[in-house]
All heavy atoms as TSV, in Angstrom:
chain	resi	resn	atom	element	x	y	z
A	1	PRO	N	N	163.849	118.623	-111.072
A	1	PRO	CA	C	163.014	119.756	-110.621
A	1	PRO	C	C	161.628	119.757	-111.314
A	1	PRO	O	O	160.661	120.147	-110.764
A	1	PRO	CB	C	163.849	120.996	-111.026
A	1	PRO	CG	C	165.251	120.510	-111.069
A	1	PRO	CD	C	165.159	119.067	-111.464
A	2	GLY	N	N	161.594	119.401	-112.599
A	2	GLY	CA	C	160.288	119.397	-113.307
A	2	GLY	C	C	159.344	118.435	-112.731
A	2	GLY	O	O	158.153	118.770	-112.513
A	3	ALA	N	N	159.820	117.288	-112.357
A	3	ALA	CA	C	158.965	116.268	-111.771
A	3	ALA	C	C	158.454	116.699	-110.405
A	3	ALA	O	O	157.319	116.493	-110.005
A	3	ALA	CB	C	159.650	114.933	-111.579
A	4	SER	N	N	159.345	117.423	-109.690
A	4	SER	CA	C	159.013	117.925	-108.361
A	4	SER	C	C	157.861	118.934	-108.468
A	4	SER	O	O	156.939	118.922	-107.699
A	4	SER	CB	C	160.217	118.526	-107.694
A	4	SER	OG	O	159.892	119.194	-106.467
A	5	LYS	N	N	157.998	119.773	-109.433
A	5	LYS	CA	C	156.996	120.833	-109.654
A	5	LYS	C	C	155.653	120.157	-110.019
A	5	LYS	O	O	154.607	120.591	-109.573
A	5	LYS	CB	C	157.346	121.813	-110.734
A	5	LYS	CG	C	158.210	122.921	-110.203
A	5	LYS	CD	C	158.259	124.082	-111.159
A	5	LYS	CE	C	158.806	125.280	-110.498
A	5	LYS	NZ	N	158.661	126.509	-111.305
A	6	ALA	N	N	155.655	119.192	-110.926
A	6	ALA	CA	C	154.445	118.564	-111.344
A	6	ALA	C	C	153.774	117.889	-110.108
A	6	ALA	O	O	152.559	117.977	-110.025
A	6	ALA	CB	C	154.769	117.498	-112.450
A	7	ALA	N	N	154.562	117.273	-109.330
A	7	ALA	CA	C	154.009	116.568	-108.188
A	7	ALA	C	C	153.429	117.528	-107.126
A	7	ALA	O	O	152.452	117.234	-106.433
A	7	ALA	CB	C	155.062	115.714	-107.535
A	8	ASN	N	N	153.947	118.739	-107.060
A	8	ASN	CA	C	153.536	119.679	-106.085
A	8	ASN	C	C	152.437	120.596	-106.616
A	8	ASN	O	O	151.902	121.394	-105.854
A	8	ASN	CB	C	154.711	120.546	-105.662
A	8	ASN	CG	C	155.628	119.823	-104.722
A	8	ASN	OD1	O	155.197	119.069	-103.851
A	8	ASN	ND2	N	156.899	119.940	-104.912
A	9	ARG	N	N	152.096	120.590	-107.846
A	9	ARG	CA	C	151.116	121.522	-108.429
A	9	ARG	C	C	149.773	121.410	-107.790
A	9	ARG	O	O	149.124	122.429	-107.427
A	9	ARG	CB	C	151.013	121.312	-110.025
A	9	ARG	CG	C	150.066	122.316	-110.629
A	9	ARG	CD	C	150.689	123.681	-110.468
A	9	ARG	NE	N	149.633	124.718	-110.636
A	9	ARG	CZ	C	149.906	125.922	-110.953
A	9	ARG	NH1	N	151.175	126.346	-111.087
A	9	ARG	NH2	N	148.945	126.804	-111.103
A	10	ALA	N	N	149.278	120.202	-107.559
A	10	ALA	CA	C	148.006	120.029	-106.935
A	10	ALA	C	C	148.028	120.535	-105.506
A	10	ALA	O	O	147.056	121.166	-105.068
A	10	ALA	CB	C	147.563	118.544	-106.975
A	11	THR	N	N	149.082	120.306	-104.809
A	11	THR	CA	C	149.194	120.844	-103.481
A	11	THR	C	C	149.238	122.368	-103.445
A	11	THR	O	O	148.532	122.993	-102.662
A	11	THR	CB	C	150.598	120.302	-102.819
A	11	THR	OG1	O	150.528	118.904	-102.776
A	11	THR	CG2	C	150.719	120.871	-101.415
A	12	TYR	N	N	149.993	122.912	-104.365
A	12	TYR	CA	C	150.016	124.411	-104.425
A	12	TYR	C	C	148.644	124.966	-104.766
A	12	TYR	O	O	148.151	125.884	-104.048
A	12	TYR	CB	C	151.008	124.863	-105.563
A	12	TYR	CG	C	150.955	126.331	-105.834
A	12	TYR	CD1	C	151.616	127.200	-104.989
A	12	TYR	CD2	C	150.301	126.823	-106.904
A	12	TYR	CE1	C	151.607	128.566	-105.234
A	12	TYR	CE2	C	150.215	128.184	-107.137
A	12	TYR	CZ	C	150.840	129.073	-106.348
A	12	TYR	OH	O	150.787	130.359	-106.579
A	13	ASP	N	N	147.971	124.397	-105.715
A	13	ASP	CA	C	146.617	124.910	-106.053
A	13	ASP	C	C	145.602	124.733	-104.899
A	13	ASP	O	O	144.812	125.647	-104.626
A	13	ASP	CB	C	146.092	124.152	-107.295
A	13	ASP	CG	C	146.836	124.424	-108.598
A	13	ASP	OD1	O	147.512	125.466	-108.639
A	13	ASP	OD2	O	146.704	123.624	-109.546
A	14	ARG	N	N	145.736	123.623	-104.149
A	14	ARG	CA	C	144.865	123.451	-103.005
A	14	ARG	C	C	145.162	124.487	-101.930
A	14	ARG	O	O	144.260	125.113	-101.317
A	14	ARG	CB	C	145.062	122.060	-102.423
A	14	ARG	CG	C	144.283	121.788	-101.120
A	14	ARG	CD	C	144.409	120.306	-100.646
A	14	ARG	NE	N	145.767	119.887	-100.520
A	14	ARG	CZ	C	146.495	119.963	-99.337
A	14	ARG	NH1	N	145.982	120.526	-98.296
A	14	ARG	NH2	N	147.734	119.513	-99.336
A	15	PHE	N	N	146.484	124.806	-101.688
A	15	PHE	CA	C	146.771	125.812	-100.739
A	15	PHE	C	C	146.302	127.190	-101.109
A	15	PHE	O	O	145.819	127.905	-100.277
A	15	PHE	CB	C	148.331	125.816	-100.521
A	15	PHE	CG	C	148.839	124.743	-99.715
A	15	PHE	CD1	C	150.172	124.282	-99.850
A	15	PHE	CD2	C	148.143	124.115	-98.704
A	15	PHE	CE1	C	150.722	123.307	-99.119
A	15	PHE	CE2	C	148.641	123.116	-97.929
A	15	PHE	CZ	C	149.923	122.677	-98.155
A	16	VAL	N	N	146.439	127.547	-102.357
A	16	VAL	CA	C	145.932	128.828	-102.807
A	16	VAL	C	C	144.396	128.893	-102.578
A	16	VAL	O	O	143.914	129.894	-102.030
A	16	VAL	CB	C	146.295	129.086	-104.272
A	16	VAL	CG1	C	145.498	130.291	-104.814
A	16	VAL	CG2	C	147.793	129.249	-104.483
A	17	LYS	N	N	143.675	127.890	-102.924
A	17	LYS	CA	C	142.217	127.872	-102.746
A	17	LYS	C	C	141.860	127.971	-101.221
A	17	LYS	O	O	141.044	128.758	-100.847
A	17	LYS	CB	C	141.640	126.580	-103.358
A	17	LYS	CG	C	140.138	126.513	-103.265
A	17	LYS	CD	C	139.602	125.235	-103.939
A	17	LYS	CE	C	138.134	125.191	-103.846
A	17	LYS	NZ	N	137.557	124.043	-104.450
A	18	GLU	N	N	142.472	127.135	-100.433
A	18	GLU	CA	C	142.274	127.200	-98.975
A	18	GLU	C	C	142.527	128.573	-98.386
A	18	GLU	O	O	141.793	129.053	-97.580
A	18	GLU	CB	C	143.067	126.124	-98.282
A	18	GLU	CG	C	142.588	124.676	-98.542
A	18	GLU	CD	C	143.472	123.645	-98.010
A	18	GLU	OE1	O	144.547	123.980	-97.400
A	18	GLU	OE2	O	143.175	122.445	-98.093
A	19	ASN	N	N	143.710	129.145	-98.774
A	19	ASN	CA	C	144.103	130.456	-98.258
A	19	ASN	C	C	143.029	131.488	-98.612
A	19	ASN	O	O	142.722	132.329	-97.788
A	19	ASN	CB	C	145.464	130.784	-98.919
A	19	ASN	CG	C	145.955	132.167	-98.526
A	19	ASN	OD1	O	146.359	132.360	-97.368
A	19	ASN	ND2	N	145.928	133.057	-99.442
A	20	ARG	N	N	142.537	131.465	-99.828
A	20	ARG	CA	C	141.530	132.451	-100.264
A	20	ARG	C	C	140.181	132.259	-99.600
A	20	ARG	O	O	139.358	133.170	-99.577
A	20	ARG	CB	C	141.387	132.365	-101.762
A	20	ARG	CG	C	142.635	132.876	-102.495
A	20	ARG	CD	C	142.476	132.842	-103.974
A	20	ARG	NE	N	143.674	133.276	-104.647
A	20	ARG	CZ	C	143.840	133.180	-105.994
A	20	ARG	NH1	N	142.918	132.699	-106.716
A	20	ARG	NH2	N	144.961	133.625	-106.510
A	21	ASN	N	N	139.928	131.071	-99.067
A	21	ASN	CA	C	138.619	130.781	-98.500
A	21	ASN	C	C	138.508	130.964	-97.003
A	21	ASN	O	O	137.423	130.831	-96.464
A	21	ASN	CB	C	138.186	129.327	-98.827
A	21	ASN	CG	C	137.832	129.201	-100.308
A	21	ASN	OD1	O	137.212	130.126	-100.855
A	21	ASN	ND2	N	138.084	128.079	-100.894
A	22	VAL	N	N	139.579	131.289	-96.351
A	22	VAL	CA	C	139.493	131.539	-94.902
A	22	VAL	C	C	138.780	132.868	-94.652
A	22	VAL	O	O	138.890	133.751	-95.484
A	22	VAL	CB	C	140.845	131.496	-94.159
A	22	VAL	CG1	C	141.461	130.085	-94.237
A	22	VAL	CG2	C	141.759	132.522	-94.616
A	23	SER	N	N	138.017	132.951	-93.542
A	23	SER	CA	C	137.235	134.173	-93.341
A	23	SER	C	C	137.671	135.001	-92.137
A	23	SER	O	O	137.142	136.100	-91.987
A	23	SER	CB	C	135.803	133.773	-93.219
A	23	SER	OG	O	135.594	132.870	-92.202
A	24	THR	N	N	138.661	134.509	-91.387
A	24	THR	CA	C	139.160	135.340	-90.227
A	24	THR	C	C	140.703	135.225	-90.164
A	24	THR	O	O	141.274	134.327	-90.711
A	24	THR	CB	C	138.555	134.837	-88.871
A	24	THR	OG1	O	139.029	133.536	-88.618
A	24	THR	CG2	C	137.053	134.768	-88.914
A	25	LEU	N	N	141.262	136.196	-89.507
A	25	LEU	CA	C	142.715	136.160	-89.289
A	25	LEU	C	C	143.125	134.988	-88.482
A	25	LEU	O	O	144.143	134.411	-88.755
A	25	LEU	CB	C	143.163	137.479	-88.633
A	25	LEU	CG	C	143.152	138.709	-89.504
A	25	LEU	CD1	C	143.368	139.993	-88.695
A	25	LEU	CD2	C	144.155	138.633	-90.635
A	26	LYS	N	N	142.270	134.553	-87.549
A	26	LYS	CA	C	142.610	133.483	-86.684
A	26	LYS	C	C	142.636	132.188	-87.532
A	26	LYS	O	O	143.576	131.356	-87.465
A	26	LYS	CB	C	141.658	133.298	-85.536
A	26	LYS	CG	C	141.919	132.157	-84.635
A	26	LYS	CD	C	140.905	132.053	-83.507
A	26	LYS	CE	C	141.267	130.865	-82.642
A	26	LYS	NZ	N	140.290	130.580	-81.633
A	27	GLU	N	N	141.640	132.034	-88.381
A	27	GLU	CA	C	141.612	130.862	-89.277
A	27	GLU	C	C	142.805	130.837	-90.210
A	27	GLU	O	O	143.423	129.792	-90.486
A	27	GLU	CB	C	140.371	130.873	-90.177
A	27	GLU	CG	C	139.114	130.424	-89.459
A	27	GLU	CD	C	137.926	130.580	-90.421
A	27	GLU	OE1	O	138.077	130.487	-91.650
A	27	GLU	OE2	O	136.816	130.687	-89.909
A	28	LEU	N	N	143.236	132.000	-90.731
A	28	LEU	CA	C	144.313	132.171	-91.606
A	28	LEU	C	C	145.649	131.685	-90.940
A	28	LEU	O	O	146.389	130.887	-91.421
A	28	LEU	CB	C	144.507	133.535	-92.177
A	28	LEU	CG	C	145.545	133.796	-93.145
A	28	LEU	CD1	C	145.306	132.987	-94.449
A	28	LEU	CD2	C	145.672	135.270	-93.439
A	29	THR	N	N	145.831	132.177	-89.689
A	29	THR	CA	C	147.044	131.776	-88.916
A	29	THR	C	C	146.999	130.327	-88.627
A	29	THR	O	O	148.053	129.627	-88.782
A	29	THR	CB	C	147.072	132.630	-87.633
A	29	THR	OG1	O	147.089	133.959	-87.931
A	29	THR	CG2	C	148.311	132.268	-86.781
A	30	GLU	N	N	145.898	129.767	-88.251
A	30	GLU	CA	C	145.787	128.343	-87.949
A	30	GLU	C	C	146.034	127.493	-89.186
A	30	GLU	O	O	146.700	126.492	-89.150
A	30	GLU	CB	C	144.424	128.013	-87.296
A	30	GLU	CG	C	144.300	128.549	-85.915
A	30	GLU	CD	C	142.865	128.411	-85.360
A	30	GLU	OE1	O	141.967	127.884	-86.058
A	30	GLU	OE2	O	142.711	128.803	-84.195
A	31	TRP	N	N	145.473	127.948	-90.259
A	31	TRP	CA	C	145.657	127.268	-91.568
A	31	TRP	C	C	147.190	127.168	-91.906
A	31	TRP	O	O	147.673	126.093	-92.202
A	31	TRP	CB	C	144.866	127.919	-92.694
A	31	TRP	CG	C	145.248	127.373	-94.035
A	31	TRP	CD1	C	144.769	126.233	-94.595
A	31	TRP	CD2	C	146.217	127.907	-94.922
A	31	TRP	NE1	N	145.330	126.049	-95.851
A	31	TRP	CE2	C	146.254	127.037	-96.048
A	31	TRP	CE3	C	147.077	129.006	-94.933
A	31	TRP	CZ2	C	147.079	127.264	-97.148
A	31	TRP	CZ3	C	147.913	129.240	-95.981
A	31	TRP	CH2	C	147.918	128.360	-97.122
A	32	TYR	N	N	147.844	128.309	-91.757
A	32	TYR	CA	C	149.275	128.374	-92.093
A	32	TYR	C	C	150.092	127.484	-91.185
A	32	TYR	O	O	150.902	126.692	-91.637
A	32	TYR	CB	C	149.745	129.819	-92.069
A	32	TYR	CG	C	151.206	129.965	-92.581
A	32	TYR	CD1	C	151.400	130.003	-93.943
A	32	TYR	CD2	C	152.244	130.090	-91.694
A	32	TYR	CE1	C	152.744	130.179	-94.407
A	32	TYR	CE2	C	153.508	130.233	-92.156
A	32	TYR	CZ	C	153.744	130.268	-93.460
A	32	TYR	OH	O	155.066	130.370	-93.947
A	33	LYS	N	N	149.845	127.568	-89.896
A	33	LYS	CA	C	150.596	126.811	-88.911
A	33	LYS	C	C	150.368	125.299	-89.144
A	33	LYS	O	O	151.274	124.461	-88.985
A	33	LYS	CB	C	150.205	127.142	-87.517
A	33	LYS	CG	C	150.758	128.473	-87.036
A	33	LYS	CD	C	150.307	128.808	-85.633
A	33	LYS	CE	C	150.796	130.094	-85.163
A	33	LYS	NZ	N	150.350	130.440	-83.740
A	34	GLY	N	N	149.122	124.932	-89.528
A	34	GLY	CA	C	148.764	123.530	-89.732
A	34	GLY	C	C	149.366	122.965	-90.977
A	34	GLY	O	O	149.453	121.681	-91.111
A	35	ASN	N	N	149.770	123.804	-91.906
A	35	ASN	CA	C	150.280	123.281	-93.208
A	35	ASN	C	C	151.711	123.639	-93.470
A	35	ASN	O	O	152.228	123.328	-94.553
A	35	ASN	CB	C	149.387	123.842	-94.350
A	35	ASN	CG	C	148.006	123.296	-94.348
A	35	ASN	OD1	O	147.841	122.083	-94.622
A	35	ASN	ND2	N	146.973	124.088	-93.990
A	36	ILE	N	N	152.352	124.282	-92.548
A	36	ILE	CA	C	153.748	124.798	-92.768
A	36	ILE	C	C	154.720	123.760	-93.237
A	36	ILE	O	O	155.558	123.967	-94.111
A	36	ILE	CB	C	154.309	125.610	-91.577
A	36	ILE	CG1	C	155.625	126.313	-91.948
A	36	ILE	CG2	C	154.503	124.714	-90.356
A	36	ILE	CD1	C	155.460	127.409	-92.968
A	37	ALA	N	N	154.655	122.552	-92.654
A	37	ALA	CA	C	155.612	121.495	-93.063
A	37	ALA	C	C	155.412	121.150	-94.549
A	37	ALA	O	O	156.427	121.069	-95.277
A	37	ALA	CB	C	155.452	120.273	-92.221
A	38	GLU	N	N	154.222	121.070	-94.980
A	38	GLU	CA	C	153.950	120.733	-96.390
A	38	GLU	C	C	154.209	121.943	-97.303
A	38	GLU	O	O	154.713	121.828	-98.407
A	38	GLU	CB	C	152.513	120.251	-96.539
A	38	GLU	CG	C	152.260	119.539	-97.867
A	38	GLU	CD	C	150.919	118.879	-97.999
A	38	GLU	OE1	O	150.114	119.065	-97.032
A	38	GLU	OE2	O	150.660	118.218	-98.991
A	39	ILE	N	N	153.884	123.094	-96.834
A	39	ILE	CA	C	154.132	124.343	-97.602
A	39	ILE	C	C	155.666	124.435	-97.885
A	39	ILE	O	O	156.056	124.799	-98.970
A	39	ILE	CB	C	153.641	125.575	-96.797
A	39	ILE	CG1	C	152.082	125.607	-96.870
A	39	ILE	CG2	C	154.214	126.860	-97.397
A	39	ILE	CD1	C	151.471	126.654	-95.948
A	40	ASP	N	N	156.473	124.121	-96.893
A	40	ASP	CA	C	157.913	124.247	-97.067
A	40	ASP	C	C	158.493	123.258	-98.067
A	40	ASP	O	O	159.638	123.402	-98.470
A	40	ASP	CB	C	158.616	124.077	-95.739
A	40	ASP	CG	C	158.516	125.315	-94.884
A	40	ASP	OD1	O	158.170	126.347	-95.347
A	40	ASP	OD2	O	158.798	125.184	-93.630
A	41	THR	N	N	157.706	122.291	-98.576
A	41	THR	CA	C	158.191	121.349	-99.544
A	41	THR	C	C	158.000	121.850	-100.988
A	41	THR	O	O	158.463	121.263	-101.979
A	41	THR	CB	C	157.507	119.970	-99.488
A	41	THR	OG1	O	156.140	120.123	-99.780
A	41	THR	CG2	C	157.690	119.385	-98.029
A	42	LEU	N	N	157.307	122.983	-101.142
A	42	LEU	CA	C	157.006	123.573	-102.474
A	42	LEU	C	C	158.306	124.087	-103.086
A	42	LEU	O	O	159.190	124.546	-102.349
A	42	LEU	CB	C	155.985	124.671	-102.391
A	42	LEU	CG	C	154.538	124.232	-101.956
A	42	LEU	CD1	C	153.685	125.438	-101.776
A	42	LEU	CD2	C	153.940	123.309	-103.004
A	43	PRO	N	N	158.399	124.128	-104.423
A	43	PRO	CA	C	159.502	124.795	-105.106
A	43	PRO	C	C	159.594	126.233	-104.636
A	43	PRO	O	O	158.553	126.851	-104.373
A	43	PRO	CB	C	159.108	124.651	-106.547
A	43	PRO	CG	C	158.210	123.485	-106.636
A	43	PRO	CD	C	157.382	123.559	-105.343
A	44	PRO	N	N	160.782	126.760	-104.569
A	44	PRO	CA	C	160.978	128.086	-104.060
A	44	PRO	C	C	160.107	129.205	-104.675
A	44	PRO	O	O	159.622	130.073	-103.973
A	44	PRO	CB	C	162.472	128.350	-104.276
A	44	PRO	CG	C	163.072	127.016	-104.344
A	44	PRO	CD	C	162.016	126.137	-104.964
A	45	ASP	N	N	159.986	129.157	-106.020
A	45	ASP	CA	C	159.158	130.239	-106.594
A	45	ASP	C	C	157.701	130.115	-106.220
A	45	ASP	O	O	157.042	131.130	-106.001
A	45	ASP	CB	C	159.374	130.240	-108.117
A	45	ASP	CG	C	159.104	128.943	-108.790
A	45	ASP	OD1	O	159.284	127.888	-108.178
A	45	ASP	OD2	O	158.730	128.961	-110.015
A	46	TRP	N	N	157.180	128.916	-106.112
A	46	TRP	CA	C	155.819	128.749	-105.665
A	46	TRP	C	C	155.694	129.111	-104.226
A	46	TRP	O	O	154.620	129.636	-103.777
A	46	TRP	CB	C	155.387	127.318	-105.951
A	46	TRP	CG	C	155.236	126.951	-107.346
A	46	TRP	CD1	C	155.442	127.793	-108.430
A	46	TRP	CD2	C	154.802	125.749	-107.903
A	46	TRP	NE1	N	155.178	127.118	-109.574
A	46	TRP	CE2	C	154.781	125.853	-109.315
A	46	TRP	CE3	C	154.368	124.535	-107.339
A	46	TRP	CZ2	C	154.419	124.805	-110.149
A	46	TRP	CZ3	C	154.059	123.481	-108.147
A	46	TRP	CH2	C	154.068	123.633	-109.568
A	47	LEU	N	N	156.665	128.781	-103.393
A	47	LEU	CA	C	156.667	129.196	-102.033
A	47	LEU	C	C	156.526	130.704	-101.894
A	47	LEU	O	O	155.721	131.203	-101.072
A	47	LEU	CB	C	157.875	128.647	-101.326
A	47	LEU	CG	C	158.029	128.828	-99.831
A	47	LEU	CD1	C	156.822	128.216	-99.117
A	47	LEU	CD2	C	159.296	128.246	-99.328
A	48	ASP	N	N	157.277	131.421	-102.679
A	48	ASP	CA	C	157.237	132.872	-102.681
A	48	ASP	C	C	155.824	133.338	-103.075
A	48	ASP	O	O	155.233	134.307	-102.460
A	48	ASP	CB	C	158.233	133.459	-103.637
A	48	ASP	CG	C	159.688	133.297	-103.127
A	48	ASP	OD1	O	159.875	133.058	-101.946
A	48	ASP	OD2	O	160.620	133.481	-103.972
A	49	ASP	N	N	155.284	132.739	-104.116
A	49	ASP	CA	C	153.922	133.100	-104.551
A	49	ASP	C	C	152.900	132.838	-103.478
A	49	ASP	O	O	151.977	133.603	-103.255
A	49	ASP	CB	C	153.546	132.408	-105.793
A	49	ASP	CG	C	154.315	132.829	-107.071
A	49	ASP	OD1	O	155.041	133.895	-106.962
A	49	ASP	OD2	O	154.284	132.092	-108.051
A	50	LEU	N	N	153.007	131.681	-102.834
A	50	LEU	CA	C	152.079	131.341	-101.811
A	50	LEU	C	C	152.176	132.293	-100.579
A	50	LEU	O	O	151.153	132.680	-100.009
A	50	LEU	CB	C	152.256	129.908	-101.349
A	50	LEU	CG	C	151.137	129.334	-100.407
A	50	LEU	CD1	C	149.731	129.424	-101.032
A	50	LEU	CD2	C	151.478	127.932	-100.002
A	51	ARG	N	N	153.379	132.666	-100.261
A	51	ARG	CA	C	153.542	133.661	-99.202
A	51	ARG	C	C	152.915	135.026	-99.504
A	51	ARG	O	O	152.298	135.669	-98.687
A	51	ARG	CB	C	155.058	133.804	-98.859
A	51	ARG	CG	C	155.553	132.641	-98.087
A	51	ARG	CD	C	156.989	132.854	-97.627
A	51	ARG	NE	N	157.461	131.752	-96.815
A	51	ARG	CZ	C	158.623	131.202	-96.974
A	51	ARG	NH1	N	159.526	131.715	-97.791
A	51	ARG	NH2	N	158.963	130.154	-96.152
A	52	GLN	N	N	152.987	135.367	-100.795
A	52	GLN	CA	C	152.350	136.604	-101.264
A	52	GLN	C	C	150.816	136.452	-101.162
A	52	GLN	O	O	150.174	137.376	-100.722
A	52	GLN	CB	C	152.784	137.008	-102.682
A	52	GLN	CG	C	152.263	138.295	-103.124
A	52	GLN	CD	C	152.755	139.467	-102.224
A	52	GLN	OE1	O	153.993	139.536	-102.044
A	52	GLN	NE2	N	151.861	140.286	-101.682
A	53	GLU	N	N	150.359	135.342	-101.568
A	53	GLU	CA	C	148.851	135.041	-101.398
A	53	GLU	C	C	148.425	135.181	-99.942
A	53	GLU	O	O	147.442	135.779	-99.666
A	53	GLU	CB	C	148.558	133.618	-101.905
A	53	GLU	CG	C	148.570	133.453	-103.369
A	53	GLU	CD	C	147.287	133.869	-104.030
A	53	GLU	OE1	O	146.232	134.065	-103.415
A	53	GLU	OE2	O	147.266	134.008	-105.290
A	54	TYR	N	N	149.234	134.599	-99.020
A	54	TYR	CA	C	148.968	134.687	-97.619
A	54	TYR	C	C	148.971	136.140	-97.176
A	54	TYR	O	O	148.014	136.551	-96.488
A	54	TYR	CB	C	150.030	133.864	-96.853
A	54	TYR	CG	C	149.915	133.946	-95.383
A	54	TYR	CD1	C	149.038	133.111	-94.677
A	54	TYR	CD2	C	150.577	134.949	-94.613
A	54	TYR	CE1	C	148.912	133.172	-93.310
A	54	TYR	CE2	C	150.460	134.974	-93.279
A	54	TYR	CZ	C	149.611	134.149	-92.559
A	54	TYR	OH	O	149.507	134.220	-91.263
A	55	ASN	N	N	149.945	136.919	-97.532
A	55	ASN	CA	C	150.055	138.288	-97.108
A	55	ASN	C	C	148.881	139.107	-97.715
A	55	ASN	O	O	148.332	139.969	-96.996
A	55	ASN	CB	C	151.376	138.879	-97.574
A	55	ASN	CG	C	152.553	138.359	-96.797
A	55	ASN	OD1	O	152.401	137.887	-95.669
A	55	ASN	ND2	N	153.760	138.380	-97.386
A	56	ASP	N	N	148.475	138.824	-98.976
A	56	ASP	CA	C	147.384	139.512	-99.536
A	56	ASP	C	C	146.084	139.215	-98.833
A	56	ASP	O	O	145.264	140.125	-98.513
A	56	ASP	CB	C	147.194	139.133	-101.060
A	56	ASP	CG	C	148.350	139.685	-101.925
A	56	ASP	OD1	O	149.123	140.579	-101.435
A	56	ASP	OD2	O	148.414	139.227	-103.042
A	57	GLN	N	N	145.871	137.945	-98.462
A	57	GLN	CA	C	144.638	137.553	-97.747
A	57	GLN	C	C	144.648	138.190	-96.373
A	57	GLN	O	O	143.620	138.596	-95.890
A	57	GLN	CB	C	144.586	136.006	-97.641
A	57	GLN	CG	C	143.353	135.500	-96.939
A	57	GLN	CD	C	142.101	135.736	-97.696
A	57	GLN	OE1	O	141.974	136.434	-98.712
A	57	GLN	NE2	N	140.994	135.155	-97.181
A	58	GLN	N	N	145.821	138.201	-95.690
A	58	GLN	CA	C	145.875	138.806	-94.382
A	58	GLN	C	C	145.534	140.254	-94.424
A	58	GLN	O	O	144.704	140.759	-93.646
A	58	GLN	CB	C	147.318	138.637	-93.864
A	58	GLN	CG	C	147.475	139.017	-92.429
A	58	GLN	CD	C	148.895	138.743	-91.941
A	58	GLN	OE1	O	149.884	139.138	-92.627
A	58	GLN	NE2	N	149.039	138.121	-90.831
A	59	SER	N	N	145.998	140.987	-95.470
A	59	SER	CA	C	145.659	142.382	-95.639
A	59	SER	C	C	144.161	142.592	-95.896
A	59	SER	O	O	143.570	143.520	-95.343
A	59	SER	CB	C	146.429	142.978	-96.848
A	59	SER	OG	O	147.815	143.036	-96.551
A	60	GLU	N	N	143.596	141.741	-96.698
A	60	GLU	CA	C	142.177	141.859	-97.011
A	60	GLU	C	C	141.341	141.620	-95.736
A	60	GLU	O	O	140.358	142.342	-95.420
A	60	GLU	CB	C	141.737	140.799	-98.047
A	60	GLU	CG	C	142.140	141.198	-99.459
A	60	GLU	CD	C	141.523	142.535	-99.910
A	60	GLU	OE1	O	140.297	142.723	-99.728
A	60	GLU	OE2	O	142.308	143.375	-100.421
A	61	LEU	N	N	141.688	140.648	-94.930
A	61	LEU	CA	C	140.989	140.346	-93.722
A	61	LEU	C	C	141.130	141.505	-92.710
A	61	LEU	O	O	140.184	141.846	-92.012
A	61	LEU	CB	C	141.471	139.014	-93.102
A	61	LEU	CG	C	141.072	137.782	-93.917
A	61	LEU	CD1	C	141.760	136.529	-93.332
A	61	LEU	CD2	C	139.561	137.563	-94.013
A	62	LYS	N	N	142.285	142.094	-92.623
A	62	LYS	CA	C	142.484	143.240	-91.754
A	62	LYS	C	C	141.621	144.411	-92.180
A	62	LYS	O	O	141.075	145.145	-91.357
A	62	LYS	CB	C	143.931	143.671	-91.707
A	62	LYS	CG	C	144.835	142.713	-90.893
A	62	LYS	CD	C	146.277	143.121	-90.895
A	62	LYS	CE	C	147.094	142.185	-90.088
A	62	LYS	NZ	N	148.514	142.564	-90.040
A	63	LYS	N	N	141.468	144.621	-93.504
A	63	LYS	CA	C	140.676	145.688	-93.996
A	63	LYS	C	C	139.142	145.485	-93.595
A	63	LYS	O	O	138.484	146.425	-93.256
A	63	LYS	CB	C	140.710	145.818	-95.555
A	63	LYS	CG	C	141.981	146.396	-96.046
A	63	LYS	CD	C	141.970	146.441	-97.560
A	63	LYS	CE	C	143.344	146.801	-98.150
A	63	LYS	NZ	N	143.377	146.638	-99.586
A	64	LYS	N	N	138.707	144.218	-93.719
A	64	LYS	CA	C	137.332	143.941	-93.308
A	64	LYS	C	C	137.111	144.169	-91.826
A	64	LYS	O	O	136.026	144.630	-91.412
A	64	LYS	CB	C	137.023	142.436	-93.629
A	64	LYS	CG	C	136.899	142.214	-95.100
A	64	LYS	CD	C	136.556	140.736	-95.376
A	64	LYS	CE	C	136.510	140.528	-96.906
A	64	LYS	NZ	N	136.229	139.087	-97.164
A	65	LEU	N	N	138.140	143.852	-91.006
A	65	LEU	CA	C	138.019	144.140	-89.552
A	65	LEU	C	C	137.910	145.639	-89.253
A	65	LEU	O	O	137.183	146.090	-88.384
A	65	LEU	CB	C	139.216	143.545	-88.795
A	65	LEU	CG	C	139.202	142.117	-88.450
A	65	LEU	CD1	C	140.495	141.719	-87.769
A	65	LEU	CD2	C	138.071	141.799	-87.502
A	66	ALA	N	N	138.651	146.434	-90.012
A	66	ALA	CA	C	138.706	147.845	-89.788
A	66	ALA	C	C	137.446	148.580	-90.323
A	66	ALA	O	O	137.120	149.690	-89.882
A	66	ALA	CB	C	139.966	148.461	-90.531
A	67	ALA	N	N	136.714	147.909	-91.219
A	67	ALA	CA	C	135.516	148.587	-91.839
A	67	ALA	C	C	134.395	148.609	-90.873
A	67	ALA	O	O	134.252	147.905	-89.874
A	67	ALA	CB	C	135.170	147.849	-93.080
């Protein structure tokens, strides 16, 4: 498990950065769909964290639309 986490750290960090940089809900959805197979290879705790990042970004983008 430790080696798996080490190997996936760069992927996780890249996903967090990409997730935070999308500017529309459509881009966010497309980004997620395009990366789901690789996202699913992350360790479970990181997967949970990334899903929270996704949900947070989705909420922020919805707020911007409503403003």
